[in-house]
N, C-alpha and C positions, 0 to 999 in steps of 0.2 A: 370757345364760342359754340353756338348751335343755331339752327334755323329759328326764325321767329315762331312763337306759339300760334296756333290757329285762333281765329277770332272767337272770343268767348272762352278760350282755354283748351278746347278739344274738338276734334272732328266728330261730326254726328251724321254719318251717312245712313240712308234708309233704304239702300238698294239691297234686296235679299240675295243670299247666295244663289248661284245659278241652279243648283240642284233643287231649289224650291220654286223656280219660276213657273214650271208647268202646273204645279199644284195651286199656286196663287192665281195663275191665269184662269184655271178652271173655277176657282172660287169667285173670281171677279165676274165671270160670265153668268153667274147666278144672281148677281146683285143689280140693284137699280144703277143707272148709268149717268154720269156727268160727262158731257162731251167738252173737251178742252180746246181752246184756240191754240194756234201755233206757239204763241208766246207762253201760254200756260203750260203747254207740253214741254217746252224747252226749260221752263222753271222747274217742272217736275223732274226732269233729267238732272238738273243742277242740284236739286235737293237730294236726289237719289245718291249721287256720287259723293255728297258731303261738301260740295263747293260753296253752298250757302250756309254752312255751319255758323252759328249753332241752331239755325232753323231746322225743324224736323217735319215741317208741313206748311200748308198755306196759312197765312196770318189770321189770328183771331182778331176780334174787334179792338181789343186793348192795344195789341201790337200795331195794328194798322193805324189807329188814331195817333199813337205816339210817333210813328214814322211820318205821317202827314203833317203833324203839328211841329215836331222839333227834331226829326231825323234820329230818333232813338226808339228802341223797343220799350215795352212796358217795364222791363227789368233795368232800364237805363243804358243798355248797350247800344253803341252807335250803329245805325242802319239807315241808309238814305232813301230807299225806294220801296214801294209796296211789292210784296210777293203774294198774289191773291188769286182766287178762283171764283169766277163769276157765273151765276145762273140767272135765269129770268125770274120775275116775281111769281109767275105761274108754277115754274119748277120748284121754287123754294117752298111752296105751300106743302109739298109732300116730303120735306126733309126735316128730320128731327135730330137733336143732339144725341150722340151715342150710336147713331146709325152708320153702318158701313156702306160705302158706295164705290162703284168701279169708276176709274178715271180712264177715259178713252180719248186718244188723239183724233180730233175731228177730221183732219185731212186724210189720214191713212186708215182710220177705223180700227187701229191697233190698241189693244188693252195695254196700259202702261203701269197702272198702280191701283191702290185701294186707299181711300180716305176714311178715317173714323171721324165723323163730324163732331166738332166741339161747339160751334156756334154758327149762326147765320145773322147777317146784319145789312142794313141799307147803308148807302154812302152817297156823297155828293160828287158826281162826276166832274163837274167844273172845278170844284175845289181841289180834287185830286190832280187834275191836269195842271192847274196853276202851281200847285206844290211841286209836282214831279218834273214838269217841263217848262215852268215859268211862263206858260201861255196856254190858252184854250183855243188857239187858232186851228180851225178844222183842216188846214193844209199840213199841219205837223203830223208825221206818221204815228207817233206815240199817242197823240190826242185822238186820232182816228180810231186806234185800237180801243181806247178806254170808252169813247163815246158810243161805239158800236156794240159793246158787250152788255151782258145782263145787268139788272138793277140791284141784285143781291149778291153779297160775298158769302162764301162758305169757308169757314176756318176749321182746321183740324190736322192732326198728324197723319202722315201717309207712309205707305210702304210701296216701293217700286219693284218691278220685275221685268223691265225691258230697257234697252238703251237705243231702241229704234234703228238698230243696224249701224250706228255711228262707230261702235267699237270694231266692227268688221270692215266698214268702208275705209276707215283711217287706221287700220291695224298697224301697230308700232308707233303711232303718233297720237293716239287717243288715250288720255290718262286721267285717273282720278287724283284728287289731292294727296291721298296717302301714297300713291305711286310716285308722284313727282317729288314728294318729300324724301322718299327712299332713294330716288335717283340723285337728287342734289347731295344728300348725305354720302352716297357712294363715291361721288366725285370730290368730296372734301370741301364743298361750298358752304360757307356760313352766311354770306350775303348774296342775294340773287335779285337781279333787276328784271322786271317783267316789261315786255313791250306789247301793248294791245294794238291789234290791227284788224281792220276789215277790208283792207286794200292791199294789192301787191306792193312790195317795197320799191320806192325809187331812191335815188341817192341821198336825198335829205333824210329819209327814214333811216337809211343805213348809217348815216353820220350820227344821228341821235342815238341809235342803238349802240354804236361804238363808244359814245360818251358814257352810257350806262354800263357798258362792259368794262370800261376803265375804272369806274367807281366801285363796282362790286366784283365778287369772285367769279360770277357767271351771269350770262344773259339768257333769259327765258323768253323766246319768241312764242307768243301764245295767241294764235289767230282764232277768231270766232268763225265757226262753220255752221251756225244755226241760220235761221231765215233772216234775210236782209230785205231792204226796200227795193222796189223795181228799179232796174238800171244798174244796180251794183254788180260787180263781176262775180260769177258763180264760185262757190267754195272750191270746186274741183280744179278750176283754172288757177285760182290764187295759190292753192296748195302746191301745184307744180312750180309756180313762180317762186314761192318761198324756198322750196328745196334747191332750185337752181341758184338762188341768191346765196344760200348758206354754203353750198358746195364750193363756190368760186370766190366768195368775198368775206367769209368769216373764218375765224380760227375754230376748228371743230372741237378743240379741247375746252373752250370756254363758252360754248353756246349749245342750247338744247331747244328743240321745238316740239310742242304738243298742241293739239287743238281741243276746243271745248264747244259744247252744243247750244249755248245760249242764243236767244234771239235778241238782236239789238233793239233797245228802246229809243235811242236817239235823244236821251235825256241830258246830254251835255254835262254840266257840272255835277249833277247828282249821280249820273252814270259813272263819272270818273271816280267818285267815292265808292260806288258799288264794285267797280273794277279793282280798286285797292283792297277792299274787304275780302273779296274771294281770292285775289292773288295772295293775300296773307295766308289763306287756307291752303293754297297750293305750295306755300313755303317761301314766298318772295318777301324780301325785306324792303324792296323799293319798286316803284313803278314810274316809268317815264310818262310825263304828262306835258304834252306840247300845245300847240295852237289849236283851238277849237276841238278839243278832245271829245269824242263821242257826239259831236254836234251835227246839225243838219240845218240847211238854210241860213238865215241870219237871226236866229232866235237867241243866240248867246254871244257875249262879247268874246274877243279873241282868246283871252286868258282867264275867263271866268271859272273854267274848270280847275285852274291852279289856285285861284283865290279862295275857293270854297273849302279847301283843306284847312284854312286858318280858322274856320268856324268850330273846329273840334279841339278839345283840350289835349295837352300832351299825354301820350299813352293810350288814347282812345283808339287810334289807328296805328298798328305796328308796322304796316306797310306804308312807307313814307314816299311822297312824290319827289322825283327828280324833275324840277321845273325847267323846261327847255324852251327856247324861243324858236321861231320859224327858221328853218335851215334852207340853204340854196347854194348853187355854185356861183361864185363871184369871179368875173373875168379879170378884175384888177387884183384880187387876192390870189388868183390862179388856183383856187381850191374851194372846198366846201367851207361855208361860214354860216353864222347866224345873225339875226337882227341885233343881238346883244353885243357881239364881238366885232362885227364888220362895219366900218365907217362909210362904205360906199353906197350909192343910191340905187334905186330900182333899175335904172338904165344899165347897170353893170351886172345884173342878176340874170341867170338863166332860169326863167320861170315861165311855165307853159300852163295855160288853163286846161282843166279837164276836158272841156269841149274840143279844144284844139288837139289835144293828145288823141282823143277818140277819132277825130277826123284823119289824123296822120296814120293811125293804126289801120283804119278802114281802107286807106289807099295803099297799104303795104309799105308805108314809109316809117322808118325808125326815128323816134325823137332823138335829139342830140345825146351823145353819151355822157355829157355833163348832167343830164337829167336822169337817166336810168342806165342800168347795166345791160349790155348787149344780149346776154343769155335770157334775161327776164323780158326785155322788149320783144324778142322774137316769139316767145310764148304768147304774149298779149296780142301781137300782130296776127298770129294764126287764129286766135280766138275771135278778134274783131272782124277779120276777113270772112270767117265762117258765118258770122251774123249777117254781114252784108250779102253773102251769097245765098242766104236762107238755109244753110245747113244746120 
């Protein structure tokens, strides 16, 4: 056996070798500039490392329309969400096919890459939102991003020459798909289960991870460290919590953790498919998909992110879902259980709302150990107390 093949058959990273970065940056500084939103920048980094293989740049009109209409690229390959670069109509007037333009992160002002323009095209923002997020509600964070961006998309291949410091900030835990594939192969893993997370793990997460670990040779904890919505716990805090959880409650021989720089879209079902696609590129044969995967608010039904996998033909997605139901501690079972396996009612479950948990943390109170592990809860308490004290 061997690891699953990358999506489309091979990895297509566009990050230049480091020895070329200075030269490419100097070239970029002489070119007209497109300033990228934080989401576009994060997509640029994902394209650079090959996580979005077989894409080698921002989508052309044909690929974009295929994705919006039927979740497939123009060549027929499954792909759930747009990977696009927006400019205003005024900016678009001066952009022509074949032109090279510098890609600059709008927040930091850092040069990240160069695009060779293939085409430019208008699009329907409301249609995109309804396709990607199943809603055009202005309160949805993904909808807000789309509705606030420029009216014209620019498609074309890119080359990148920066990782915006993620590789240094998370040294030893930041890895490209080619690197994780080599890691899994060195450990003799043929099947690997990915766990997507944007939150610290509590015991229900741990329980689900261990289900995946039993099914596959190894577990790949793969936290997102790109930009999240307001109110989410910062990546640095989550990172420390993940390390503590792994140290004390997982078998180090069958788990690995690496982080990745994408920004959450909160696209629920379609983001679950995107997560599977790029986890396939990282070498994963399976991905845990639980309740309200990649969701926000009440825009998606509880298990819609599991159901959407059935829309694809066998073989289109090589990274397959392990569909798990909501987990919790049951006082009658006297252990962790799921909605599928446990016959007892809500009154027997240790379940605490996010609001209640934050209140407890702020007061320096640890939630019950049936909810979370002591070492992790202590890290989160310190963080929330710092918020309340204004530190």
